[in-house]
Residue, then its C-alpha position, 0 to 999 in steps of 0.5 A: m295875828r302875827s302867828l297866823a300870817l307866819l303860819l300862812s307863809a309857811l304854807l304857802v312856801a310848802s305849797l310852791g315847793a311841791q308844786d315845783k316838784k310836781d312840775a319837774p317831769v320823771v325822765k327815767p334812767r337810760e339804759g346802756k352797758t354797765e361798766t366800772v371806769k377808773l377815771f383816774d389811774g393815781k399816776s398820770l392825767d391819761g384820759w383827761t384835757g386841761y391845762a398843764d400848768l394848772w393840773s398835776v399829779k402827786d402822791g396818788v392825788i390830782v392837784a389843781k393849783n393856780t399862783t396867778p388870777l384865773k378870770y374864768s373857771t377852768y376844768l379838767n375834763t374827760k375825754a369820754k363822754y357820759t349821760d347816766f352814771r355814778l361817780t365816787f371820789a374824794a375832794k379836799l380844799v387846801e388853799s382858799e375858801m372858793h368852792s370847787g365842783v364836778a360838772f357834767w351834762g353839758e359840754v365844753w364851752p370856750k366862749a363862757d360868758g361870751k365875752v371872750a375874744d381870745p380863749k387861749a389868752d382869755r385861758s377859757e379853752h376848758t371851760y365848761k357849760g353845764h351842771l355842777v355839784m359844788f363843794p365845799s364852801g358853796w355846797g349845792m348845785y349850779d347851772l354854768f352859763g345856763r340858769n345859774g343857781l339851781p333850787v338846791s339847798g346846800a345846808p344839808a351838806k354843811k352839816v356833815g361836809k369838812q371845809h379843809d379835809w378830804n370829803d368822800i362824795e357821791v353823785l349819782a345822775q340818772g334820767n333828770r334826777v341827781r342825787v349826792a351823798v357826802n361823807g355817807t350822808a344823802v344831800v341832794d334829791w332833785r330833778d331837772p324840770e328842763p331835761a332838754r338841758i342835759k347832754e352827753g357830756p364829759i365829766g369835769l374837775q372845777l378849779h374856780s375863777n379867782n384872784v388869789p391862789q388855791e389849790i384843790h385835790f381829787k382822789g378816787l374818782v371811780l365811775e360806774t356807767f348805767p348803775r345797776e343799784d337805784r340808790l346812793v351806795t355810800v350812804k350809812 
């Protein structure tokens, strides 16, 4: 009886998972000019906005670093906005165990959780509302100031990701579909069941809210608008 109950439970979970996938509409990739954009020139933060005391460039790498507590997660955001794109980059968590991430399909959101009285004082001027691909530590996806955790497992990424070393990451966002590769392995393939939430927005690099010092590095950051190839090109 116990084995039968376990089997029925597994079938129910599988059925629910299939139903969730079925309920997500298929939004086709948007059409536009395909261009390769180097978001980072290796020398400066031209084309980006964020707090100058938290974001800097050293030895060809973008450094995100805080030494005092951050009440809200803050972002280094591109001045340009994007919808369908492929972003390839490398990221490394140097200090702390808190995850970082790349935000997109949203907007800069200074009011954060709605409790902000003074964005400048609370340092929420560069906070983001939208989708987030997380790495490392808490691999997976999140809906910032929206639905919160999204039903995307971080287990596949944990198998191939590195906690305190460089991770090569590819994010392919088309229509309402997000695919992610980590170190040459596909780890996420998810369609947003609520495509109305998707907006043309900046790309944001995350420095997470925290009470302890932390440091994250980013490099590469090459973006292709309206990708020609409908696949993760870094997958081995």
